[in-house]
C-alpha positions in Angstrom: 0.0 0.0 0.0 2.8 2.4 1.0 4.6 1.7 -2.3 1.4 2.3 -4.3 0.8 5.6 -2.5 4.3 6.8 -3.4 3.5 6.5 -7.1 4.1 9.7 -9.0 0.9 11.6 -9.8 1.8 11.6 -13.5 0.7 7.9 -13.7 -2.9 8.6 -12.7 -5.2 8.4 -15.7 -5.8 11.8 -17.2 -2.8 13.5 -15.6 0.4 12.9 -17.5 3.7 14.7 -17.2 2.6 18.3 -17.9 -0.4 18.3 -15.6 1.7 16.5 -13.0 4.4 19.2 -13.1 1.7 21.8 -12.7 0.1 20.0 -9.8 3.5 19.9 -8.1 4.3 23.5 -8.8 0.8 24.9 -7.8 -0.2 22.7 -4.9 2.8 20.6 -4.0 1.1 17.4 -5.1 3.8 14.9 -6.3 2.4 11.4 -5.4 -0.9 9.6 -4.9 -0.4 10.1 -1.2 -0.2 13.9 -1.7 -3.4 13.8 -3.7 -5.2 11.8 -0.9 -4.0 14.5 1.6 -5.4 17.3 -0.5 -8.6 17.6 1.5 -11.6 19.6 0.6 -12.0 22.9 2.4 -15.8 23.0 2.3 -18.7 21.1 0.8 -21.8 22.0 -1.2 -25.0 20.0 -0.5 -25.9 18.6 -3.9 -28.5 16.2 -2.5 -31.3 18.8 -2.6 -33.2 20.1 -5.6 -34.8 23.6 -5.6 -37.4 25.3 -7.8 -37.3 28.7 -9.5 -40.5 29.9 -7.8 -39.3 29.0 -4.3 -35.9 30.5 -4.0 -34.9 31.9 -0.6 -32.0 34.3 0.3 -31.3 32.1 3.3 -30.0 29.4 1.0 -26.4 30.1 0.1 -26.5 27.7 -2.9 -29.3 26.2 -4.9 -29.6 23.4 -7.5 -32.1 23.7 -10.3 -33.1 21.4 -13.1 -34.7 22.9 -16.2 -33.8 24.4 -19.6 -32.5 27.5 -21.3 -35.3 29.7 -22.9 -33.3 32.6 -24.3 -29.7 33.7 -24.7 -28.4 37.2 -25.3 -25.3 39.3 -25.1 -25.9 42.5 -23.1 -23.8 45.7 -23.0 -20.7 46.8 -24.9 -16.9 46.7 -24.4 -15.7 45.6 -21.0 -19.2 45.8 -19.5 -20.5 43.2 -22.0 -22.0 40.1 -20.4 -23.9 36.9 -21.3 -27.5 36.7 -20.0 -29.8 33.7 -20.2 -33.4 33.0 -19.1 -33.6 29.6 -17.3 -36.9 28.0 -16.6 -38.4 25.0 -14.8 -42.0 24.0 -14.2 -42.5 26.7 -11.6 -40.9 29.9 -13.1 -37.7 31.5 -14.4 -34.4 33.0 -13.2 -31.7 34.9 -15.0 -28.2 33.3 -15.4 -25.4 35.9 -15.8 -21.8 35.6 -16.8 -19.5 38.7 -16.7 -16.3 36.8 -17.5 -15.3 33.8 -19.6 -18.7 33.7 -21.2 -17.3 33.1 -24.7 -16.2 29.6 -23.7 -19.5 29.0 -21.9 -21.9 30.1 -24.7 -21.4 27.2 -27.0 -22.5 24.8 -24.3 -25.8 26.6 -23.7 -28.4 25.2 -26.1 -32.0 26.5 -25.8 -34.5 23.9 -24.9 -31.9 21.3 -23.7 -32.4 20.0 -20.1 -29.5 21.1 -17.8 -28.6 21.2 -14.2 -27.7 24.6 -12.7 -25.9 25.1 -9.4 -25.0 28.5 -7.9 -25.6 31.2 -5.3 -28.9 33.2 -6.0 -29.2 37.0 -5.7 -32.3 39.0 -5.6 -32.8 42.5 -7.1 -36.3 43.8 -6.6 -38.6 40.9 -7.4 -36.3 39.3 -9.9 -33.8 36.4 -9.1 -30.5 35.9 -10.8 -27.5 33.5 -10.4 -24.1 35.0 -11.4 -21.6 32.6 -12.8 -23.5 29.4 -12.1 -22.1 25.9 -12.7 -23.8 24.2 -15.6 -23.8 20.4 -16.2 -26.0 18.0 -18.2 -29.0 16.6 -16.3 -27.5 13.1 -16.6 -24.3 14.2 -14.9 -25.1 13.1 -11.4 -22.8 14.5 -8.6 -20.3 12.0 -7.3 -21.7 12.3 -3.8 -24.5 14.0 -2.0 -22.0 16.6 -0.7 -19.8 18.0 -3.4 -16.2 18.6 -2.1 -14.7 21.9 -2.9 -10.9 21.8 -3.4 -8.3 24.5 -3.5 -7.2 25.0 -7.0 -5.5 27.8 -9.0 -6.1 29.7 -12.2 -3.4 27.7 -14.0 -4.8 24.4 -12.9 -8.3 25.4 -13.9 -7.0 26.2 -17.4 -6.1 22.6 -17.9 -9.3 21.2 -16.4 -8.1 20.8 -12.8 -10.6 23.1 -11.2 -12.4 21.8 -8.1 -14.6 19.5 -10.2 -11.5 18.3 -12.1 -9.7 17.5 -8.9 -12.9 15.7 -7.7 -12.9 13.5 -10.8 -9.2 12.5 -10.5 -9.7 11.9 -6.8 -12.6 9.5 -7.7 -10.3 7.7 -10.2 -7.6 7.3 -7.5 -10.2 5.8 -5.0 -11.2 3.3 -7.7 -7.6 2.0 -7.7 -7.0 1.9 -3.9 -7.6 -1.2 -1.8 -8.4 0.6 1.5 -8.4 -2.8 3.3 -4.6 -2.6 3.2 -4.5 1.0 4.4 -2.0 1.4 7.3 -3.7 2.2 10.7 -1.3 4.1 12.9 -3.8 4.2 15.8 -4.4 0.7 17.3 -8.1 -0.3 16.6 -8.8 -0.8 20.2 -7.6 2.7 21.0 -9.6 4.2 18.1 -12.7 2.3 19.4 -12.3 3.7 22.9 -12.0 7.2 21.5 -15.1 6.8 19.2 -13.0 7.2 16.1 -13.7 5.5 12.7 -10.8 3.8 10.9 -8.3 5.8 8.9 -9.4 4.1 5.7 -13.1 4.9 6.2 -12.1 8.5 7.2 -10.2 9.0 3.9 -13.2 7.9 1.8 -15.7 10.0 3.8 -13.6 13.1 3.9 -13.5 13.2 0.1 -16.9 11.8 -0.7 -19.3 12.2 2.3 -23.0 11.3 1.8 -24.1 13.2 4.9 -22.9 15.7 7.5 -22.4 12.9 9.9 -20.0 11.2 7.4 -18.0 14.4 7.1 -17.9 15.0 10.9 -16.7 11.5 11.7 -14.0 11.6 9.0 -12.8 15.0 10.1 -12.6 14.0 13.7 -10.5 10.9 12.9 -8.1 12.7 10.6 -7.7 15.8 12.8 -7.2 13.6 15.9 -4.5 11.5 14.1 -2.6 14.6 13.0 -2.6 16.1 16.5 -1.9 12.8 18.2 1.2 12.1 16.0 2.5 15.6 16.5 2.0 15.4 20.3 3.6 11.9 20.5 6.6 13.1 18.4 7.3 15.9 20.8 6.8 13.7 23.9 9.3 11.2 22.4 11.8 14.1 21.7 11.4 15.3 25.2 12.0 11.9 26.7 14.9 11.3 24.3 16.5 14.6 25.3 16.2 13.9 29.0 17.8 10.5 28.6 20.6 11.5 26.2 21.4 15.1 27.0 22.8 15.4 30.5 22.7 18.8 32.1 25.0 20.6 34.6 24.1 20.0 38.2 23.4 23.1 40.2 23.5 21.8 43.7 24.0 25.0 45.6 22.1 28.2 45.8 25.1 30.3 46.7 25.8 33.0 49.3 25.2 35.7 46.7 21.6 34.6 46.1 21.0 34.7 49.9 22.4 38.3 50.1 20.3 39.3 47.1 17.1 38.1 48.8 18.0 39.8 52.1 19.3 43.2 50.7 18.3 43.8 47.1 14.9 42.1 46.4 12.7 45.1 45.4 9.4 43.4 46.7 8.2 40.1 48.0 7.9 37.4 45.4 4.4 36.4 44.4 3.3 32.9 45.1 3.4 32.3 41.3 7.0 33.4 41.1 8.0 31.2 44.0 6.3 28.2 42.4 8.2 28.8 39.1 11.5 29.2 40.9 11.0 25.9 42.7 10.2 24.2 39.3 13.5 25.7 37.8 15.5 24.6 40.9 14.2 21.1 40.6 15.2 20.9 36.9 18.7 22.1 37.5 19.5 20.0 40.6 18.8 16.6 38.9 21.5 16.5 36.2 19.0 16.7 33.4 19.2 19.3 30.8 16.6 22.0 31.5 14.5 23.2 28.6 11.7 25.3 30.2 9.2 27.8 28.8 8.3 30.6 31.2 5.0 32.3 30.3 4.0 35.5 32.1 1.8 38.4 31.4 3.2 41.9 30.9 4.7 43.1 34.2 4.4 39.7 36.0 8.0 39.7 37.1 9.7 37.2 34.6 12.9 39.2 34.6 13.3 38.9 38.3 12.8 35.1 38.1 15.4 35.0 35.3 17.8 37.0 37.5 17.4 34.6 40.4 18.0 31.7 38.1 21.2 33.4 36.9 22.3 33.9 40.5 21.8 30.2 41.1 24.1 29.5 38.1 26.7 32.0 39.5 26.5 30.2 42.9 27.6 27.0 41.1 30.4 28.8 39.3 28.7 29.0 35.9 28.2 32.0 33.6 24.7 33.0 32.2 23.6 34.7 29.0 20.3 36.6 28.4 19.4 37.0 24.8 16.8 39.6 23.7 15.4 40.3 20.2 16.1 44.0 20.1 18.8 46.4 21.3 16.2 48.4 23.2 15.1 45.4 25.2 18.6 44.1 25.8 19.6 47.6 27.0 16.5 47.7 29.3 17.4 44.2 30.8 21.0 45.3 31.3 20.0 48.5 33.2 17.3 46.7 35.2 19.6 43.8 36.2 22.6 46.1 36.9 20.5 48.2 39.2 19.2 45.2 41.1 22.7 43.8 41.5 24.2 47.1 42.5 27.2 46.7 45.0 27.1 42.9 44.7 30.3 41.2 43.5 28.9 40.1 40.2 29.8 41.5 36.8 27.3 42.1 34.0 28.1 43.1 30.4 26.1 44.2 27.4 26.7 43.1 23.8 24.7 44.3 20.9 25.3 45.1 17.2 26.1 48.7 18.3 28.8 47.7 20.7 32.0 49.4 19.6 34.9 47.3 18.3 37.3 48.4 21.0 34.8 47.5 23.7 34.1 44.1 22.1 37.7 43.1 22.2 38.0 43.6 25.9 34.5 42.1 26.5 35.4 38.9 24.5 38.6 38.5 26.5 37.0 38.9 29.9 34.1 36.6 28.9 36.5 33.8 27.9 38.5 34.3 31.1 35.3 34.0 33.2 35.5 37.6 34.5 32.1 38.4 33.2 29.4 36.4 35.0 26.2 37.6 33.2 26.2 38.8 29.6 23.1 40.4 28.2 22.7 40.9 24.4 21.0 40.5 21.1 21.7 38.1 18.2 25.3 39.3 18.6 25.7 36.6 21.3 25.4 34.0 18.6 28.7 35.1 16.9 31.5 32.7 16.9 33.8 35.2 18.6 31.6 35.0 21.7 33.4 32.3 23.7 32.5 31.5 27.3 34.6 30.2 30.1 31.8 28.0 31.5 28.3 28.8 30.2 25.7 27.1 32.3 22.4 28.9 31.6 20.9 30.6 28.6 17.8 32.8 29.1 16.0 33.7 25.8 13.4 36.6 26.1 10.5 36.9 23.7 11.7 33.6 22.3 9.2 33.5 19.5 11.2 36.1 17.7 14.2 33.8 17.4 14.4 30.9 14.9 15.1 27.4 16.0 18.5 27.4 14.4 19.4 30.6 16.3 18.4 29.2 19.6 20.3 26.0 18.9 23.6 27.9 18.4 23.6 28.9 22.1 23.4 25.2 23.1 26.9 24.6 21.7 28.7 27.3 23.7 29.9 24.7 26.2 30.8 21.0 26.4 27.4 20.1 27.7 24.4 22.1 26.6 23.6 24.9 29.1 20.3 24.9 30.8 17.7 26.9 28.8 14.9 29.1 30.1 12.8 30.7 27.3 10.4 33.5 28.2 7.5 35.1 26.6 5.3 38.0 27.6 2.8 37.0 25.0 0.5 34.6 26.9 0.0 31.5 24.8 -3.3 29.6 24.9 -3.0 26.1 26.4 -3.7 24.3 23.2 -1.0 26.3 21.4 1.5 25.8 24.2 0.9 22.0 24.0 1.3 22.0 20.2 4.2 24.4 19.6 6.1 23.7 22.8 5.1 20.2 23.7 8.7 19.2 24.0 9.3 21.9 26.7 8.4 21.9 30.3 6.1 24.9 30.9 5.9 27.3 33.8 3.3 30.1 34.1 3.4 33.3 36.2 -0.3 34.0 36.4 -0.2 36.6 39.2 0.9 40.3 39.1 3.2 41.7 41.8 1.5 43.6 44.7 0.8 47.3 44.0 0.1 46.9 40.3 -3.2 48.7 39.7 -5.4 47.5 36.9 -5.2 49.7 33.7 -8.5 51.2 32.6 -9.0 50.7 28.8 -11.2 53.1 26.9 -12.3 53.0 23.2 -12.9 56.4 21.6 -13.6 57.4 18.0 -11.7 60.2 16.2 -14.3 62.8 16.8 -13.5 62.7 20.5 -10.0 64.0 19.9 -10.5 67.4 21.6 -11.7 65.7 24.8 -8.8 63.3 24.6 -6.3 66.2 24.4 -8.0 67.9 27.4 -7.6 64.6 29.4 -3.9 64.3 28.4 -3.3 67.9 29.6 -4.9 67.1 32.9 -2.6 64.0 33.3 0.5 66.0 32.4 -0.6 68.7 35.0 -0.6 66.0 37.6 3.0 65.3 36.7 2.3 62.2 34.5 3.7 61.3 31.1 2.0 60.0 27.9 2.7 57.5 25.1 1.0 58.1 21.7 1.6 55.2 19.3 1.1 55.2 15.6 1.3 52.2 13.2 3.4 53.9 10.5 6.3 56.3 10.1 5.3 57.8 6.7 2.0 58.3 4.9 0.4 55.3 3.3 -2.6 56.3 1.2 -3.5 52.7 0.5 -4.1 51.9 4.2 -5.3 55.4 5.1 -3.5 55.5 8.4 -2.4 58.4 10.4 1.3 58.6 10.1 3.7 59.2 12.8 5.0 62.4 11.2 1.6 63.9 10.9 0.8 62.9 14.4 3.9 64.5 15.8 3.1 67.8 14.1 -0.6 67.7 15.3 0.6 66.9 18.9 3.2 69.7 18.7 0.5 72.2 17.7 -2.0 71.1 20.4 0.7 70.9 23.1 2.9 73.9 22.4 6.2 74.8 23.8 7.4 75.8 26.4 4.7 74.2 28.6 4.9 70.8 26.8 7.9 68.8 25.6 7.4 66.1 22.9 9.7 63.3 21.8 9.5 61.2 18.7 10.9 57.7 18.4 10.8 55.1 15.6 12.8 52.2 14.2 14.5 54.2 11.5 16.2 56.6 13.8 19.9 56.1 14.3 20.6 54.2 17.6 22.2 57.2 19.3 19.2 59.4 18.3 16.7 56.8 19.6 18.6 56.5 22.8 18.7 60.3 23.2 14.9 60.6 22.8 14.3 57.6 25.0 16.5 59.0 27.8 14.7 62.3 27.7 11.4 60.6 28.2 12.7 58.2 30.9 14.3 61.2 32.7 11.0 63.1 32.6 12.3 65.9 30.4 9.6 65.3 27.8 5.9 64.8 28.7 4.8 63.0 25.5 6.5 60.3 23.5 5.1 60.0 20.0 6.3 56.6 18.7 5.8 53.5 16.6 5.6 50.0 18.1 9.4 50.3 18.8 8.2 50.9 22.4 6.2 47.7 22.5 8.9 46.1 24.6 11.8 47.3 26.6 10.6 50.7 27.8 10.0 50.9 31.5 8.8 54.4 32.7 6.8 54.1 35.9 5.7 57.8 35.6 4.0 57.1 32.3 0.3 56.6 33.0 -1.5 57.0 29.6 -1.1 55.0 26.5 -2.9 56.3 23.4 -2.9 53.9 20.4 -3.9 55.7 17.2 -5.6 53.6 14.4 -5.7 50.8 16.9 -7.9 48.8 14.6 -4.7 48.1 12.6 -3.0 46.3 15.5 -3.5 42.7 16.6 -4.8 41.9 20.1 -1.4 40.6 21.3 0.3 43.8 20.2 -2.4 46.0 21.7 -1.9 44.1 25.0 1.8 44.5 24.9 1.6 48.2 24.3 -0.9 48.6 27.1 1.6 46.9 29.4 4.0 49.9 29.0 1.8 51.8 31.5 0.6 50.8 34.9 4.2 50.3 36.2 4.0 52.9 38.9 1.7 53.8 41.7 -0.6 56.1 39.7 -3.9 55.2 38.0 -3.2 54.3 34.4 -5.2 54.4 31.2 -5.0 52.9 27.7 -7.1 54.8 25.1 -7.8 53.0 21.8 -8.5 55.6 19.0 -10.3 54.4 15.8 -12.4 55.7 13.0 -16.1 54.5 12.7 -15.5 52.1 9.8 -14.5 49.0 11.9 -14.6 45.5 10.6 -16.4 42.8 12.7 -13.0 41.5 13.9 -11.7 45.0 14.8 -14.8 45.6 16.9 -14.2 42.3 18.7 -10.6 43.3 19.4 -11.7 46.7 20.8 -14.4 45.0 23.0 -11.9 42.4 24.3 -9.3 45.1 25.2 -11.9 47.1 27.1 -13.4 44.1 28.9 -10.3 42.4 30.2 -6.6 42.9 31.1 -6.1 39.1 31.4 -3.4 38.2 28.8 -4.5 34.6 28.6 -8.1 35.5 27.9 -6.9 37.9 25.3 -4.7 35.2 23.8 -7.7 32.8 23.4 -9.7 35.5 21.6 -6.6 36.3 19.4 -6.3 32.6 18.5 -9.9 32.4 17.5 -9.6 35.6 15.3 -6.2 35.1 13.7 -5.4 31.4 13.9 -2.2 29.8 15.2 0.2 30.7 12.3 -0.2 34.4 12.7 -0.3 34.2 16.5 3.0 32.3 16.8 4.8 34.1 14.0 6.3 32.9 10.7 9.5 31.5 12.4 7.4 28.9 14.1 5.5 27.9 10.9 7.7 24.9 10.3 6.6 23.4 13.6 3.2 22.4 12.2 2.3 20.4 9.1 -1.4 20.1 9.8 -3.5 19.4 6.7 -7.0 19.5 8.3 -6.8 20.2 12.1 -7.4 23.8 13.2 -5.9 24.7 16.6 -8.4 27.5 17.1 -11.5 25.3 16.6 -10.2 21.9 17.6 -9.1 22.7 21.2 -10.9 19.7 22.7 -9.2 17.4 20.1 -5.8 18.9 21.0 -6.5 18.1 24.7 -7.6 14.6 23.8 -4.6 14.0 21.6 -2.2 15.2 24.2 -3.7 13.0 26.9 -3.7 10.0 24.6 -0.1 10.5 23.6 1.0 10.8 27.2 -0.8 7.6 28.0 0.7 5.7 25.1 4.2 6.9 26.0 3.7 6.1 29.7 2.6 2.6 28.8 5.1 1.9 26.1 7.9 4.6 25.9 9.8 2.6 23.2 6.7 1.7 21.3 7.7 -1.9 21.4 4.3 -3.5 22.0 2.8 -5.3 19.0 -0.2 -3.0 18.8 2.2 -0.1 18.4 4.3 -1.6 15.6 2.9 0.7 12.9 3.2 3.7 15.1 6.8 2.8 15.9 7.6 2.4 12.2 6.1 5.8 11.5 8.1 7.5 14.2 11.3 5.9 13.0 10.7 7.4 9.6 10.1 10.8 11.3 13.3 10.5 13.4 15.4 8.8 10.8 17.6 11.9 10.3 17.8 12.6 14.0 20.9 11.3 16.0 20.5 9.0 18.9 16.9 7.9 18.0 18.0 4.4 18.7 18.4 5.3 22.4 14.6 5.7 22.7 14.4 1.9 22.6 
């Protein structure tokens, strides 16, 4: 069966070399297996027959059987169209083609019985069907529910539109003996989970005769996709723990005790204490730590990271903290240096802007072990960066780093250093299980004491005068304000307020000498950006007009108002991150979302969500439902998933079920040696065949 499914698609009747090459180029379909896995993305119910006199707008598609009465070409030039009167025993409708009608017209013969399928529209009392699908009456649909496949214009030009793909799919199924189809999930397990067989699911996903057929097929295929993905990550995790020893951090160290007693800025929350215990447990047992730390904006992740680095120092190891931007790296360096003030521990900063003369000394001291904690950007990955004894790597906003980049840090010592990856973007549970199933996960779900909730308000552009009055009141109280724009320069296509225009408008409304305004964006030179940032941090300027460059890395406790212009253009995660720039001091803080009136349904939902809650995890769940997992996790993570049918935003219960099942299978049979797992083991061996040390799983 496997050999048959690996047959090149060119050998399927009606395809041939040219169409095969086009299928590969357009859809990535090379073999029979690829074609089988080209699932429909929706279905049309072809089991019902409608009548012209009883059409209803509630019906998205209708199927009529009748004949063409009249045919005429209407209009001139580009507005020319083909218009037909179609009738059945109950009445008539108009069929209209605006494009491609020259190829359709020869097939329209007055008086000949045909089948019409399309979406009806009503103008006044008259019904029309634009661009309907036409077929002979005797051409019966291949199933009650017609599958609709993704195709392209080039494929359609050679007859491989959705109906063409449906026909070649039917030909393939005529040649397949599904009785020999490989079942990766043991039948007893599938039965206990109320899953149909994989063979039955394949047939029903392409040619369902009812909604229940489709639902059962989709459930089986989606579950199998998710289950295999979860099991692979659990196997990787188990393999890593057995084959990758880690440095043993037995001691806490006197410096950590001194830090707790003299430098800790506030009592740790229970959530922080719990996470630190989990990290300590990892590093004491001689296993390589690979832990994801999730925490909402302002939850105290940096302090947890610092305590972890102090533990490494107490065991005579160096630590590295890698951040995605220079601003964030600089912020971490200043925060950690301040917290460690007067303690005998040396921190250093390395970014792309670090001068060559400084780098030379820094590299020498790092290699000699005189630098205990180094904080930096991608510059830490350079070959010249050599450590004396690196024991811990902390990666902040880890989703901004590619897998290959993170892997480079693992080879900076003889044994891989412990790894703590952090994110301030709360990740829904289903996504965390799917993208980071091979990591241990810790969550800080509690804010430090004294953090007051931020009041979020949505206002339309016509409230701008009231907004400016409010900002002046806040500045009079000694507070500072962020105003964030999505762009630097005008973009007529998107019709956004640009940063430059915004800066001019703010400068006019908040004139000198009473008000000082800074402007910061990503295209400024580093020294210019640093100068403007410092003016705002020092309280010299009252308002910072900026792009999302201040999304992370700016900590100004005196800033109490965040105004986000054209906020409908931002995603929920980004809005939440921006809101987290305020509320860091003792004063009441506000986030004001400015939009115009023309909001899409999704934009309205984002505004409503931001106003209703400050819970990052609730926001992440809404964001997942609106945007899907690919956009939420970023393009660098896209290679993690190869899901053909499962949808992490709508299949959350299946993700949970798949994870639980994979854990149970691994617990019962970690080497997949039981006879019922023979097919599963063979599949996993093929997945891991290019991975070293897979043999040690057995």
